[in-house]
C-alpha angles and dihedrals in degrees: 000000000000111000127215104222113210121190123193115196106195127192109230097171121137094268089065092062120124120010098008097054092044089051090051092052091048090046093055092048092050091046093054092045092051095044091052088063091058112085093203095047095047089055097044114023121087117183132209128179125207119184126197131199120122085342138015120247133179097222092177122028120214101302135175116247095247092057098037115122119177118226125211117270129195131199114239146142128345138343113261098178092151091058089049091053091049090050091047091054091049093049094046089054094050103033104041119080111229125220114252135173088268101046146017110247129211122300116266109280126258114218130189119193116193120188135161097194149024124293114258096197134056098289093175091069089057091045091055090055092049093049090054094063138058093267103170119207119344121193120191124205119200103201116201135347095295094059117105108225091178090071093043089052089061092050104038133056089228135008131209125192132215112202089211136028092214123130096262094052094045089048090055090050092054091046088056092046088052092051090046093053091046092049094045094048089054097042097049092050093047098043102028088223128116118242113244109171138051091235088068088064125078113279110267120245120262091264089065115068118195106226099174 
């Protein structure tokens, strides 16, 4: 079986404390619950979560939907997005099965990066590591007015913006992520072709503005 690896890079810096971080936790739980109702997604989609504050941590390795169990996350400290990108590159290299002459590997990964601020570490080092691998499609989400979508544009293939990082907006983002995973898991199996562009995903809700 060819897996669809999905990586969520979630900003857990101090500015996410309170309503935003609770909305992220609720959004992940609703996403998993919804995807488990989709026969194609539950067969194909594997989810990993990487958080970043003063350090980057893979709190959940690439896991099938049936086994997925969310762990508690807290908002604290700074925004080490560069470290998260480096960790993402490392995990993609070790967790994703590559296609060889003997076997078909996993589908190209689908990655969502959500941040409400500006990186506080050297994000370009992490970007260099990501560019050196077969990274698949990366979508950035700039959540709220303090987020820097100009940096996300350099990292991601496409960027969407939330005007606010309140619970309603973050909920809408995770609903769209859920729909995107569902659609991708179906399309790759039916077509046998990796998805490469944001316009192959469902259109985002009005709260999410595509900026690149």
